[in-house]
Structure formats: structure tokens, C-alpha cells
C-alpha positions as CSV (number, residue, x, y, z in Angstrom):
1,M,262.6,110.9,212.5
2,T,265.1,112.1,210.5
3,S,268.1,114.7,211.4
4,H,266.7,117.5,209.3
5,E,263.3,117.3,211.7
6,R,265.4,116.6,214.5
7,G,267.1,119.5,213.4
8,A,264.2,122.0,213.2
9,L,262.3,120.8,216.0
10,T,265.4,122.0,217.9
11,R,265.7,125.2,216.8
12,Y,262.6,125.7,216.9
13,A,260.5,123.9,219.2
14,L,257.6,124.5,222.0
15,F,258.5,121.9,224.4
16,T,256.5,120.6,227.2
17,V,256.4,118.6,230.0
18,D,253.3,116.0,231.3
19,S,252.6,116.1,234.9
20,N,254.4,112.3,235.5
21,V,257.5,113.9,234.4
22,L,257.2,116.1,237.1
23,L,255.9,114.0,239.5
24,N,259.0,111.4,238.5
25,L,261.7,114.2,240.3
26,Y,260.3,113.1,243.4
27,G,262.0,109.8,243.5
28,M,265.1,110.9,241.1
29,E,269.1,111.2,243.0
30,Q,269.7,114.6,242.9
31,V,272.3,114.8,240.4
32,T,269.7,113.1,237.9
33,R,266.7,115.6,239.5
34,N,269.5,118.6,239.4
35,A,270.2,117.5,235.7
36,V,266.4,117.5,234.3
37,L,265.7,120.4,236.3
38,A,268.7,123.1,234.4
39,V,267.0,121.6,231.1
40,L,264.0,123.2,231.8
41,G,265.3,125.8,232.8
42,E,267.7,126.8,230.2
43,L,264.5,126.5,228.0
44,S,262.1,128.7,229.9
45,K,264.8,131.7,229.5
46,R,264.1,130.5,226.1
47,G,260.6,131.4,226.0
48,R,260.4,127.8,224.5
49,L,258.8,126.0,227.4
50,F,255.1,126.0,228.8
51,L,253.2,123.8,230.4
52,T,249.3,122.7,229.7
53,H,246.9,123.4,232.8
54,Q,245.7,120.1,233.1
55,A,249.8,118.7,233.7
56,A,249.7,120.9,236.2
57,K,246.1,120.5,237.7
58,E,247.5,116.9,238.1
59,Y,250.4,117.6,239.1
60,Q,249.4,119.4,242.2
61,K,246.2,116.8,242.9
62,N,248.8,114.1,242.9
63,R,252.0,115.7,244.5
64,P,251.3,115.0,248.2
65,G,250.7,111.0,247.2
66,K,254.1,111.0,245.6
67,I,255.9,112.5,248.1
68,L,254.4,110.1,250.5
69,E,255.0,107.3,247.6
70,Q,258.9,107.7,248.3
71,L,258.8,107.2,251.9
72,A,257.0,104.0,251.9
73,P,260.5,101.9,251.5
74,C,262.1,103.9,253.5
75,S,259.2,103.6,256.1
76,K,259.4,99.3,256.0
77,T,262.8,99.2,256.8
78,R,263.1,101.9,259.4
79,R,260.1,99.3,260.6
80,D,261.5,96.4,259.8
81,L,264.5,97.0,261.6
82,E,262.9,97.7,264.4
83,R,261.4,94.5,264.7
84,Q,264.3,92.0,264.2
85,L,266.1,94.6,267.1
86,E,262.7,93.8,269.1
87,L,263.2,90.2,268.6
88,I,266.8,89.1,268.6
89,E,266.6,91.3,272.4
90,K,263.7,88.7,273.7
91,A,264.9,86.1,272.1
92,L,268.5,86.6,274.2
93,Q,266.7,87.3,277.2
94,E,264.8,84.3,277.5
95,L,268.0,82.2,277.0
96,A,270.0,84.1,279.8
97,C,268.6,82.0,282.1
98,H,269.0,78.8,281.0
99,P,270.7,75.8,282.2
100,V,273.0,74.8,278.8
101,L,274.1,78.5,279.1
102,E,274.1,79.2,282.8
103,G,276.8,81.7,283.6
104,A,277.2,82.7,280.0
105,R,277.1,86.5,279.3
106,V,274.5,86.0,277.0
107,L,273.2,89.8,277.1
108,D,276.4,91.7,277.4
109,G,277.0,92.0,273.6
110,L,273.6,93.4,273.4
111,D,275.0,97.3,273.5
112,G,277.1,96.0,270.9
113,L,274.4,95.4,269.1
114,R,271.7,97.9,270.1
115,D,274.2,100.4,269.1
116,P,275.0,101.0,265.5
117,M,271.2,99.7,264.8
118,G,269.8,102.5,266.7
119,R,271.9,104.8,264.6
120,V,270.5,103.1,261.6
121,V,266.9,103.5,262.9
122,N,267.8,107.0,264.0
123,E,268.8,107.9,261.0
124,L,266.1,106.9,259.0
125,R,263.3,108.5,261.0
126,H,265.2,112.0,260.3
127,S,265.7,111.5,256.8
128,E,261.9,110.1,256.6
129,A,260.7,112.8,258.3
130,A,262.8,115.9,256.9
131,F,261.5,114.4,253.5
132,R,258.3,114.5,254.7
133,E,258.1,118.0,255.4
134,Q,258.2,118.8,251.2
135,L,254.5,118.2,252.1
136,T,254.8,121.7,253.0
137,E,257.6,123.1,252.6
138,D,258.4,121.9,249.0
139,L,261.8,122.6,247.2
140,I,261.6,121.0,244.1
141,R,257.9,122.9,244.0
142,D,259.7,125.6,244.4
143,Q,261.5,125.3,241.5
144,L,259.5,124.0,239.0
145,D,257.0,127.1,240.1
146,E,259.9,129.9,239.3
147,I,260.7,127.8,235.7
148,F,256.9,127.7,234.6
149,D,256.3,131.0,235.8
150,G,253.8,132.7,234.0
151,A,254.0,129.9,231.2
152,V,251.1,127.6,232.1
153,C,248.0,127.6,229.6
154,D,244.7,129.0,230.7
155,P,242.2,126.2,231.3
156,F,239.5,125.7,229.5
157,S,236.5,127.1,230.2
158,D,233.3,124.5,231.3
159,E,231.7,124.6,228.2
160,E,234.8,123.9,226.2
161,L,235.7,120.9,228.7
162,R,232.1,119.5,227.7
163,K,232.6,119.0,224.2
164,I,235.8,117.8,224.4
165,Y,234.1,115.0,226.7
166,D,231.4,114.8,223.9
167,D,234.0,114.0,222.0
168,G,236.1,111.9,223.8
169,R,232.7,109.9,224.1
170,R,232.8,109.1,220.1
171,R,236.9,108.9,219.6
172,Y,237.5,106.3,222.3
173,K,234.9,104.1,221.1
174,A,236.6,104.0,218.0
175,A,240.4,103.9,219.5
176,I,241.3,107.6,218.5
177,P,244.4,108.2,220.7
178,P,245.5,109.6,223.3
179,G,243.5,108.6,226.7
180,Y,241.4,105.8,225.3
181,A,243.3,103.2,227.1
182,D,242.7,105.2,230.8
183,S,238.7,104.2,229.9
184,K,236.9,101.3,231.2
185,E,236.0,100.8,227.9
186,H,239.7,100.1,227.0
187,R,240.6,97.8,230.7
188,G,241.3,101.3,231.8
189,S,240.7,102.6,235.6
190,K,239.6,106.0,235.3
191,D,235.9,106.6,234.6
192,E,234.1,110.0,233.5
193,P,235.6,112.7,233.5
194,D,239.1,112.3,234.5
195,C,239.5,109.3,231.2
196,Y,239.3,112.2,229.1
197,G,242.5,113.8,230.7
198,D,245.2,112.8,228.5
199,L,242.4,114.2,225.4
200,V,242.0,117.3,227.9
201,L,245.9,117.9,227.5
202,W,246.6,117.3,224.1
203,K,243.4,119.5,222.8
204,Q,245.7,122.2,224.6
205,L,248.8,121.6,222.8
206,I,246.6,121.6,219.5
207,R,245.5,125.3,221.1
208,V,248.9,126.3,221.7
209,A,250.4,125.0,218.4
210,K,248.1,127.0,216.7
211,A,248.1,130.4,218.3
212,E,251.7,130.0,218.4
213,N,252.2,129.2,214.8
214,R,255.2,126.1,216.0
215,A,255.4,123.0,216.2
216,V,255.2,121.2,219.8
217,V,257.1,118.6,221.6
218,L,255.4,116.3,225.0
219,V,257.9,114.6,227.0
220,S,256.0,112.3,229.0
221,E,256.9,108.7,230.3
222,D,252.6,107.4,230.0
223,W,253.8,105.0,227.7
224,K,253.3,101.3,229.1
225,K,249.4,102.1,227.5
226,G,250.2,102.4,224.0
227,D,247.6,105.3,223.4
228,W,250.4,108.1,222.8
229,F,253.5,106.4,221.5
230,R,253.8,104.2,219.1
231,I,255.8,100.6,220.0
232,V,256.7,98.4,216.9
233,D,259.1,95.3,217.2
234,R,257.5,93.6,219.9
235,D,257.9,89.8,218.7
236,G,261.4,89.1,218.8
237,G,262.3,90.7,222.0
238,S,261.7,94.3,223.9
239,G,259.6,96.6,221.6
240,R,261.0,100.3,220.0
241,I,259.6,103.1,220.6
242,L,259.0,104.7,217.5
243,G,257.6,108.8,218.7
244,P,254.2,109.6,218.2
245,R,251.8,107.7,217.6
246,P,251.2,108.7,213.7
247,E,246.8,109.5,214.3
248,L,248.8,112.0,216.5
249,V,250.9,113.6,213.6
250,D,248.6,113.6,211.6
251,E,246.1,115.4,214.0
252,M,248.2,118.6,214.5
253,H,248.9,118.1,211.0
254,H,245.8,118.7,210.0
255,E,244.3,121.5,212.9
256,C,247.4,124.1,212.4
257,G,249.7,122.1,209.9
258,K,253.1,122.6,212.7
259,R,254.7,119.2,213.5
260,F,254.1,117.2,217.4
261,H,256.4,115.4,218.6
262,I,256.9,112.7,222.0
263,C,260.0,111.6,223.7
264,R,260.7,109.8,227.1
265,T,262.5,112.0,229.8
266,G,265.7,110.4,229.1
267,R,265.6,110.9,225.7
268,F,264.8,114.2,225.6
269,T,267.3,115.2,228.8
270,E,270.2,114.0,226.7
271,W,269.4,115.6,223.5
272,M,268.6,119.3,225.0
273,S,271.8,118.7,227.0
274,D,273.5,118.4,223.8
275,Y,272.3,121.6,222.3
276,L,272.7,123.4,225.4
277,K,276.2,122.2,225.2
278,S,275.8,121.2,228.6
279,K,277.5,118.0,229.7
280,L,274.7,115.1,231.5
281,P,276.4,113.5,234.3
282,E,276.9,109.9,234.0
283,A,274.8,109.2,236.9
284,A,272.1,111.0,235.7
285,L,272.4,109.0,232.5
286,S,272.3,105.7,234.2
287,E,269.3,106.5,236.2
288,L,267.6,108.3,233.4
289,E,268.5,105.0,230.8
290,E,265.1,104.0,228.9
291,T,264.2,100.7,228.8
292,M,260.9,98.6,228.0
293,P,259.1,95.7,229.9
294,P,259.4,92.2,228.8
295,T,257.3,90.8,226.9
296,F,254.7,88.3,227.3
297,M,257.7,85.7,226.0
298,E,259.9,87.3,228.4
299,V,257.9,86.5,231.3
300,L,257.4,83.5,230.4
301,T,261.0,83.2,229.9
302,K,262.4,84.2,233.3
303,A,259.4,81.9,235.1
304,G,261.2,78.9,233.3
305,E,264.5,80.2,234.2
306,A,262.5,80.6,237.8
307,Y,261.6,76.7,237.9
308,L,265.2,75.7,236.4
309,R,266.7,77.5,239.5
310,W,263.8,75.8,242.3
311,S,263.5,72.3,241.2
312,K,266.7,71.4,243.1
313,K,264.9,73.0,246.1
314,V,261.5,71.1,245.0
315,A,261.8,68.0,243.1
316,E,259.7,67.6,240.1
317,S,258.1,70.5,240.5
318,P,254.8,72.3,238.3
319,F,256.4,75.4,239.4
320,V,255.5,76.9,235.5
321,E,252.1,76.2,235.2
322,V,250.8,77.0,238.4
323,M,252.7,80.1,238.7
324,M,251.1,81.3,235.5
325,E,248.4,80.3,237.3
326,H,248.7,82.3,240.4
327,A,250.2,85.7,238.2
328,R,247.6,85.5,235.4
329,A,245.5,88.5,236.9
330,R,248.5,90.9,236.6
331,L,249.6,89.4,233.2
332,E,245.7,91.0,232.0
333,T,246.1,94.2,233.2
334,G,248.6,94.2,231.7
335,E,251.7,94.6,233.9
336,A,254.6,92.4,232.5
337,E,256.8,95.2,234.2
338,A,255.7,94.3,237.4
339,L,255.2,90.4,236.8
340,S,258.9,90.8,236.0
341,G,260.4,91.8,239.3
342,Y,257.7,89.7,241.1
343,L,259.0,86.6,239.4
344,D,262.7,87.6,240.2
345,S,262.2,87.8,243.8
346,S,262.1,84.2,244.7
347,Q,262.9,84.3,248.3
348,S,260.4,86.7,249.2
349,I,257.9,84.4,247.3
350,S,259.4,80.8,247.2
351,T,257.7,79.8,251.3
352,E,254.0,80.2,250.4
353,L,254.3,78.6,246.7
354,L,256.4,76.1,248.0
355,K,254.6,75.0,250.2
356,G,251.5,74.5,248.3
357,F,253.0,72.9,245.7
358,Q,254.3,70.1,248.7
359,A,250.8,69.8,249.9
360,A,249.6,69.2,246.3
361,L,252.4,66.4,245.4
362,E,251.7,65.0,249.0
363,S,248.4,64.6,248.6
364,G,248.0,63.0,245.5
365,A,245.8,66.6,244.3
366,M,248.7,66.4,241.7
367,T,251.4,63.5,239.9
368,I,254.7,64.2,238.5
369,H,255.7,63.3,234.8
370,P,259.5,61.8,235.7
371,L,261.3,63.1,231.8
372,V,259.3,66.6,231.3
373,R,258.6,67.4,235.0
374,K,254.8,68.4,234.0
375,V,251.6,67.6,236.0
376,A,250.8,64.4,234.2
377,R,247.1,63.3,232.9
378,P,246.2,59.8,235.1
379,E,243.9,57.3,233.3
380,C,241.2,59.2,234.8
381,G,238.9,58.4,230.8
382,T,237.3,62.1,231.2
383,P,236.5,62.8,227.6
384,S,239.1,65.6,226.7
385,A,235.8,67.3,225.2
386,D,234.9,68.4,229.2
387,F,238.4,69.5,229.5
388,E,238.3,73.6,230.5
389,V,240.1,75.9,228.7
390,R,241.1,79.0,230.1
391,T,243.5,81.4,229.0
392,L,246.4,82.8,230.5
393,G,247.5,85.9,228.2
394,S,249.1,86.9,225.0
395,D,250.3,89.2,222.8
396,D,250.7,89.7,219.1
397,S,252.9,86.3,218.4
398,V,251.3,83.4,220.8
399,T,248.6,83.2,223.1
400,V,249.2,80.8,226.3
401,F,245.8,78.6,227.3
402,S,246.0,76.3,230.5
403,V,243.9,73.1,230.1
404,C,243.3,71.2,232.9
405,C,240.6,68.1,233.8
406,P,237.9,68.5,236.1
407,N,237.9,65.6,238.0
408,C,241.0,64.5,238.0
409,G,243.3,67.8,238.4
410,W,245.3,67.2,235.6
411,S,246.8,70.2,233.2
412,E,248.8,71.3,230.9
413,T,250.0,74.9,229.6
414,V,249.8,75.5,225.5
415,A,251.1,78.2,223.3
416,V,250.2,78.8,220.2
């Protein structure tokens, strides 16, 4: 987008947000949430903000689940602390009468441990209860109701929706954005008619642009699927988002002669704060910083780095091959970002995996080449034509295969 186009959008366009932007407010720190809501409020006062009926419906549908989702880490931590305290008390009580500790006042220190941990547990429980009240007394929703009062689009009629669904079947078959990546035909997870939610939202954007005779900017975090945002430069590392898919820009212009743009929450908040001449807090900027998930090759690099760290614990362990096999399902569903975090959390998964590696080594199910530290091919005589080949994953620049012998268990990872 050129500076001229950006300036025109800044001065004249209408702005709207996807449901994911509204739902993400529940997971933000208060300073960040206030900054986003302040920008939305100012745009609303200037008559330049609207909400599609589709986004409003999805927000209301998913709001309770989003609130409960935020509670999960806090609840888990509280339960873990309670269990650990119980285990410590039980262990000390069992030792109290042990002859080695006869006369020792082992249990005297329990109160000094129980009181501070109890205060933390009670504080967590109180915070959970207060946050759970948002299910019925939701201050965030109250603010959004005020911001979008009178600015929510009318829904489509049943007949209009039927025509959109019919058009969606044609579009999705040809992979025409937006929304096709939600369908099971394109390895999405949604059945009809839910898979057409993005398309319904898109048609409402076109209707508003046509009725108001103005350009439209959509703020959305629905970028990972690639059927809203144009993502390029993935070969060499993290990609870049270059605005909307060209097909969407062309369709909007064809339908009403107006421009369409899309951006993420961080870019939008910073952009509008400049326009509104309001200072964005550094903490909010930091939280809203936009990052791309790692590419498949970056995930492989992380696996290699993890292997080097763990090789000190388990000598010559075939970590990369086993880990990639273990992670194959995640890669095939495109969850590279989740896998990256999964690899980083070595402490939580190391015990299970390392025990498996050790057992395989001790039983002779795997043998290790002393130089390359990979599972080596023994002289079993199996013809290479009989080897099994499976695709572990790929991106635009490389495909990674697992090649293994069905008889002796030899395997190798090959990048092509």
C-alpha cells in the first residue's frame, strides 16, 4: 500500500473488526485492551466504525468459551500448588516418626510453608471467581455494546444466505478467497454452513462499501489460513504480510469500485493512534507486536537445536528422526507455531521421549552411527525398493521424507 493510498484510507475509509479481534480482548493485559477500545471508541464517535452481523454473531457465540479459556492456566496453576502442598505434607508426616529423625521437629516448619502457599492459592481462587463473573456481568461486552450501538449491520435473509452458500460451493471448489480454507475440502475443520462464515462476512463488507460508497478496512487476526491475507517471502524465513489477497481487492473494486484493505490488530491500533494523535503505551505496543509463525524449515532447525541440547543427556540419540515422526500430525495440520513452542518446552516432554529412545537403544531396535549420530542401516540385505517412504511435511521450498526399512527398523530423514 502506497503512502497516498494509506492517507486516503486514513481520511475516508470505514473500519470494521472481525470477531477474533473482539474475542482477543479477553486475553489482553488491561493497558493493551484499553488502548484498542479507545481507538474503536474514537472511530465510532466519528461515524467511521461498523460491525458486520456475522462478526457480532460469532463474537456472542464464542464469548463464553473465550472467557473460560482464559481461566484455564490460572486454574491449573492453583490445582498444581494444592497438589504439591498435599504431597509435601504427606511426605513430612510419614517421615516424622522415622527413627533417623527421632526427636527432630520436622513438622514445625509446615506452617511456615502452608501459610504463604495458602495465600497464593486463595488469591488465585479469588481471581478465578472474579473473572468468571464476566460470563454474566461482562464489562468488556458492555463497552463493545456502547461502541457499536447502532452500527451493527442487518443480517442477510434466509434466501440471501442460501444463495451465498450456493456461491460458496463454487468458490471453495476453485479456492477463491475468503473462507475456503475453513472447509473440509481444503483440510479445514468446519462443516456446512459454518464453513461459509467468512464468505458471509465478506458479502456484508461489499454491501456496506456499496451502500456507503466508501472504502472498507477490515481488522482481523484470521491470517494463518492464508485466505484473507497475502503472505510472501516464506522461503528464507519468517514471511511478511502484504495486506489482502489480490482476489479480494479485485472483487471489491469490481462490485462497487471501492478499495478494500485488511490488517492485524497491532498495525491497526498503531496506525489509528497516529491518526488520532493519541500516544500508544509501550506495554501495549509490545503486546501487540505482530510476529509470523516459523516456516517448516525453521521448525526443523529448532528440532536440530533441541537435539544438540539433549544429546548431552542421551548419548547419540536419534532425536530429530523420532521427534519429526512424533510431530508429523501437527505439521500436516499446519500447526507449525504450536510445534515450535512444543519443541521449546523440553522439560515437559523429555522424560517420555527419552525413555522411549533409551528403550529402543537398549533393546537393539535402533543402532547409532558413531559419527553422524543418526540411525544407521545395518547389513540386513533388504532391497532399497522395499523401503517405506512417508512425507513428514513440506513448505514452498522443501519436502521432508522419512525413509525406513520395514525389516530391521533403519530409517533416515531426507529433505528434497
